[in-house]
C-alpha positions as CSV (number, residue, x, y, z in Angstrom):
1,M,0.0,0.0,0.1
2,N,1.5,3.4,-1.0
3,L,1.5,6.5,1.0
4,L,-1.4,8.2,-0.8
5,T,-3.5,4.9,-0.4
6,E,-2.8,5.0,3.2
7,F,-3.4,8.6,3.7
8,S,-6.8,8.2,1.9
9,A,-7.7,5.4,4.3
10,Y,-6.9,7.9,7.2
11,L,-8.9,10.6,5.8
12,Q,-11.9,8.2,5.4
13,S,-11.5,7.1,9.1
14,L,-12.1,10.6,10.1
15,D,-15.4,10.7,8.2
16,R,-14.1,13.3,5.7
17,S,-16.3,13.9,2.9
18,P,-15.7,12.3,-0.4
19,A,-15.1,15.5,-2.1
20,T,-12.6,16.5,0.5
21,V,-10.6,13.2,0.1
22,R,-10.8,13.5,-3.7
23,G,-9.5,17.0,-3.5
24,Y,-6.6,16.2,-1.1
25,L,-5.5,13.1,-3.2
26,T,-5.7,15.0,-6.5
27,D,-3.5,18.0,-5.0
28,L,-1.1,15.5,-3.7
29,S,-0.8,13.6,-6.9
30,V,-0.1,16.8,-8.7
31,F,2.7,17.7,-6.1
32,T,4.1,14.2,-6.5
33,R,4.5,14.8,-10.3
34,W,6.2,18.0,-9.6
35,L,8.6,16.3,-7.2
36,E,9.3,13.9,-9.9
37,S,10.2,16.8,-12.3
38,Q,12.8,18.0,-9.6
39,G,14.4,14.5,-9.4
40,T,12.6,13.0,-6.5
41,S,9.1,11.6,-5.9
42,N,9.4,10.2,-2.3
43,L,6.9,11.8,-0.1
44,A,8.5,10.0,2.8
45,N,11.4,12.5,2.6
46,L,9.4,15.6,2.3
47,T,11.1,18.8,3.7
48,A,9.9,22.3,4.3
49,A,12.3,23.4,1.4
50,D,10.3,21.2,-0.9
51,L,7.0,23.0,0.0
52,R,8.7,26.5,-0.2
53,F,10.1,25.8,-3.7
54,Y,6.5,24.4,-4.7
55,R,4.8,27.5,-3.5
56,Q,7.3,29.6,-5.4
57,H,6.7,27.4,-8.4
58,L,2.9,28.1,-8.2
59,L,3.4,31.7,-7.8
60,D,5.7,31.9,-10.8
61,H,3.1,30.1,-12.8
62,S,0.4,32.7,-12.0
63,A,-1.6,30.3,-9.7
64,S,-4.4,32.2,-7.7
65,P,-3.7,32.6,-4.0
66,Q,-6.9,30.4,-3.3
67,T,-5.3,27.6,-5.3
68,I,-2.1,27.9,-3.6
69,N,-3.4,27.8,-0.2
70,R,-5.6,25.0,-1.0
71,K,-2.7,22.8,-2.2
72,L,-0.7,23.8,0.8
73,A,-3.6,22.7,3.1
74,A,-3.5,19.3,1.4
75,L,0.3,19.1,2.0
76,A,-0.1,20.3,5.6
77,A,-2.8,17.6,6.2
78,F,-0.5,14.9,4.8
79,G,2.4,16.3,6.8
80,S,0.4,16.1,10.0
81,W,-0.6,12.4,9.3
82,A,2.8,11.4,8.1
83,A,4.4,12.8,11.4
84,Q,1.8,11.1,13.5
85,T,2.6,7.7,12.0
86,G,6.4,8.3,12.1
87,I,6.8,8.3,8.4
88,L,8.2,11.8,8.8
89,S,10.0,13.1,11.9
90,A,7.9,16.3,11.9
91,N,5.2,18.0,9.7
92,P,7.2,20.1,7.2
93,A,4.3,22.4,6.5
94,L,4.2,23.8,10.1
95,N,5.9,27.0,9.3
96,I,5.2,27.5,5.7
97,K,3.1,30.6,5.3
98,S,0.0,30.8,3.2
99,V,-0.2,33.3,0.3
100,G,-1.9,36.3,1.5
101,T,-5.1,37.5,-0.5
102,M,-7.7,40.3,-0.3
103,P,-11.1,38.6,0.6
104,Q,-13.2,38.1,-2.5
105,A,-17.0,38.2,-2.4
106,P,-18.8,35.1,-3.6
107,K,-20.8,35.3,-6.7
108,W,-24.4,35.8,-6.3
109,L,-27.6,37.0,-8.2
110,D,-29.1,40.2,-7.2
111,K,-32.9,40.6,-6.4
112,K,-33.6,41.3,-10.2
113,Q,-31.6,38.4,-11.3
114,R,-33.2,36.1,-8.8
115,A,-36.7,37.2,-10.1
116,S,-35.7,36.6,-13.7
117,L,-34.5,33.1,-12.8
118,I,-37.8,32.3,-11.1
119,Q,-39.8,33.8,-14.0
120,A,-37.8,31.8,-16.4
121,A,-38.7,28.6,-14.4
122,K,-42.3,29.5,-14.6
123,D,-42.3,30.3,-18.4
124,D,-40.7,27.0,-19.1
125,L,-43.2,25.1,-17.1
126,Q,-46.1,26.9,-18.8
127,K,-44.5,26.2,-22.2
128,A,-44.1,22.5,-21.2
129,R,-47.7,22.1,-20.2
130,L,-48.9,23.4,-23.6
131,R,-46.3,21.9,-25.8
132,Y,-44.6,19.1,-24.1
133,P,-47.1,17.5,-21.6
134,R,-45.0,14.3,-21.1
135,L,-42.0,16.6,-19.9
136,W,-44.2,18.8,-17.7
137,V,-43.8,16.9,-14.5
138,L,-40.0,16.9,-15.1
139,R,-40.0,20.6,-15.8
140,L,-42.1,21.1,-12.5
141,R,-39.3,19.2,-10.6
142,D,-36.7,21.4,-12.1
143,A,-38.7,24.6,-11.2
144,T,-39.2,23.3,-7.6
145,A,-35.5,22.6,-7.2
146,V,-34.5,25.9,-8.3
147,T,-37.0,27.6,-6.0
148,L,-36.0,25.5,-3.1
149,L,-32.2,26.5,-3.8
150,L,-32.9,30.1,-3.9
151,N,-35.1,30.2,-0.7
152,T,-33.3,27.7,1.5
153,G,-29.7,28.0,0.8
154,L,-29.4,24.2,0.4
155,R,-26.3,22.7,-1.0
156,V,-26.8,20.7,-4.1
157,S,-25.9,17.6,-2.6
158,E,-28.3,18.2,0.2
159,L,-31.1,18.9,-2.1
160,A,-30.5,15.6,-4.1
161,N,-30.6,13.5,-1.0
162,L,-33.8,15.0,0.3
163,K,-36.3,12.4,1.3
164,L,-40.3,12.6,1.6
165,G,-40.0,12.2,5.6
166,D,-37.7,15.2,5.6
167,L,-40.7,17.6,4.9
168,L,-43.2,18.9,7.3
169,L,-46.2,20.7,5.9
170,T,-49.0,21.5,8.2
171,E,-51.4,24.5,8.4
172,R,-49.1,26.2,11.0
173,K,-45.6,24.9,10.1
174,S,-43.3,24.3,6.9
175,T,-40.1,22.9,7.5
176,L,-37.4,21.0,5.8
177,T,-34.9,18.8,7.7
178,V,-31.4,18.3,6.1
179,R,-30.1,15.1,7.3
180,A,-27.1,14.8,4.8
181,G,-25.4,18.0,5.5
182,K,-21.8,18.7,5.4
183,G,-20.1,16.9,8.2
184,T,-23.1,14.7,8.7
185,K,-24.6,17.6,10.7
186,Q,-28.5,18.1,10.6
187,R,-30.4,21.3,10.5
188,V,-34.0,22.2,10.2
189,L,-35.1,25.0,7.8
190,P,-38.3,26.9,7.8
191,L,-39.9,27.2,4.4
192,N,-41.3,30.2,3.1
193,K,-44.5,30.5,1.2
194,D,-42.9,30.4,-2.4
195,A,-40.8,27.2,-1.5
196,R,-43.9,25.7,0.1
197,A,-46.2,26.2,-2.8
198,M,-43.8,24.8,-5.4
199,L,-43.4,21.7,-3.0
200,E,-46.9,21.2,-2.9
201,Q,-47.3,21.2,-6.5
202,W,-44.4,18.8,-6.9
203,L,-45.8,16.4,-4.3
204,A,-49.2,16.3,-6.1
205,V,-47.7,14.9,-9.3
206,R,-44.5,13.2,-8.0
207,P,-44.2,9.7,-9.4
208,Q,-45.1,7.0,-7.1
209,I,-42.2,4.8,-6.7
210,S,-40.8,2.6,-3.9
211,D,-37.7,5.0,-3.4
212,D,-38.5,7.6,-0.7
213,A,-36.4,10.3,-2.4
214,L,-38.2,13.6,-2.6
215,F,-36.8,14.4,-6.2
216,V,-36.8,11.7,-8.7
217,G,-35.3,11.3,-12.3
218,Q,-37.0,10.5,-15.5
219,R,-36.9,6.8,-14.9
220,G,-38.0,6.9,-11.4
221,E,-34.4,6.9,-10.1
222,R,-33.1,9.1,-7.3
223,L,-32.3,12.6,-8.6
224,Q,-28.5,12.9,-9.3
225,V,-26.5,16.1,-8.5
226,R,-25.5,16.3,-12.0
227,S,-29.1,16.5,-13.1
228,V,-29.8,19.6,-10.6
229,Q,-26.7,21.4,-12.0
230,C,-27.9,21.0,-15.7
231,A,-31.5,22.1,-14.6
232,V,-30.1,25.4,-13.1
233,S,-27.8,25.9,-16.0
234,R,-30.6,25.5,-18.5
235,L,-33.1,27.7,-16.7
236,A,-30.4,30.4,-16.1
237,E,-29.8,30.5,-19.7
238,L,-33.4,31.0,-20.5
239,A,-33.3,34.0,-18.1
240,G,-30.3,35.4,-19.9
241,L,-27.9,34.6,-17.0
242,Q,-24.5,33.0,-17.5
243,D,-22.4,30.7,-15.1
244,V,-25.2,30.2,-12.8
245,T,-24.8,27.1,-10.4
246,P,-26.5,25.6,-7.5
247,H,-23.8,27.1,-5.3
248,I,-24.4,30.5,-6.6
249,C,-28.1,30.0,-5.7
250,R,-27.0,29.3,-2.1
251,H,-24.8,32.3,-2.1
252,S,-27.7,34.5,-3.3
253,F,-29.9,33.2,-0.4
254,A,-27.2,34.3,1.9
255,K,-26.7,37.7,0.4
256,A,-30.4,38.4,0.2
257,L,-30.9,37.6,3.9
258,L,-28.0,39.8,4.9
259,D,-29.1,42.7,2.8
260,S,-32.4,42.4,4.4
261,G,-30.9,42.9,7.9
262,V,-30.9,39.2,9.0
263,T,-28.1,38.8,11.5
264,L,-24.9,36.9,10.5
265,E,-25.4,34.2,13.2
266,K,-28.9,33.5,11.8
267,V,-27.5,33.1,8.4
268,A,-24.9,30.8,9.6
269,T,-27.2,28.6,11.0
270,L,-29.5,28.4,8.1
271,L,-26.5,27.7,5.8
272,G,-25.1,25.0,8.3
273,H,-21.8,26.9,8.6
274,E,-19.5,25.8,11.6
275,S,-17.9,29.0,11.7
276,L,-19.0,32.6,11.4
277,D,-15.8,33.3,9.4
278,T,-17.1,31.3,6.6
279,T,-20.5,33.3,6.6
280,R,-18.6,36.6,6.7
281,L,-17.6,36.0,3.3
282,Y,-21.0,37.3,2.3
283,I,-20.3,40.7,4.1
284,T,-17.4,41.2,1.5
285,P,-18.6,43.9,-0.8
286,G,-19.2,42.5,-4.3
287,E,-18.8,44.5,-7.4
288,K,-22.2,45.8,-7.7
289,D,-22.0,46.9,-3.9
290,L,-18.8,48.9,-4.9
291,E,-20.5,50.4,-7.7
292,L,-23.4,51.6,-5.6
293,A,-21.0,52.9,-3.0
294,V,-19.0,55.1,-5.7
295,G,-22.2,56.2,-7.3
296,L,-23.3,57.9,-3.9
297,L,-20.7,60.6,-5.0
298,D,-22.9,61.7,-7.8
299,Q,-25.7,62.5,-5.4
300,N,-23.3,65.0,-3.5
């Protein structure tokens, strides 16, 4: 068993998400190939000098600070494990500084863009009812998924994993329980009237299958993340929007709440963030925020 395989097993034993494990292994594989180009490929002899040279190599090739720091984080995690197991005498990444960067605001849709996306979903649904009745149920599913993403801030994986039992729709209460959240954490989200209305429409026509998945595919299978991504992209294109993803819908939900005066702590809870520092990214001014700020000069 090679070191990367052993490291992968270690990460899985810590219940790291599959995406995290894949990301670390990919970054380590790229680093290993770079080591080979330098005349060595032995991670068991990794030194702080190797990491400093690698950081400079990435800087020289115009890698973004975020990319460099992500790769350094993967190497730091490997170094920590290797030191614990005695493969290395110490973690060589301990004193390696990350690359400084100005905080960048996440991409999000403003109020007008969110409205355009929802209207595109409604128009698409109406068109399907009139022209493609066989596709109408799937179009309703897509419109419901997009509405949920914009009004709950769900991660795309969380949405795809929702079950019928996660919904609570009564006269007095409408909630959604996220059981497959990041880090296996659960949270309960209140549903606004728009999200509830779309869910009720979807539940009325949802195919009756043995699987208890809330959203299902064309053949009755559990909806896949890729299908959600394609649905968001297709409806965004109809709305005249570019490069819209489920994660941008999540960012848009957070930004809309903060702009409406909702506290950072409440937004963090709704998003399922462990740290307020993660949520603070949404306070970072976006391009339009800065344009509005400079525009105030014209009023003086």
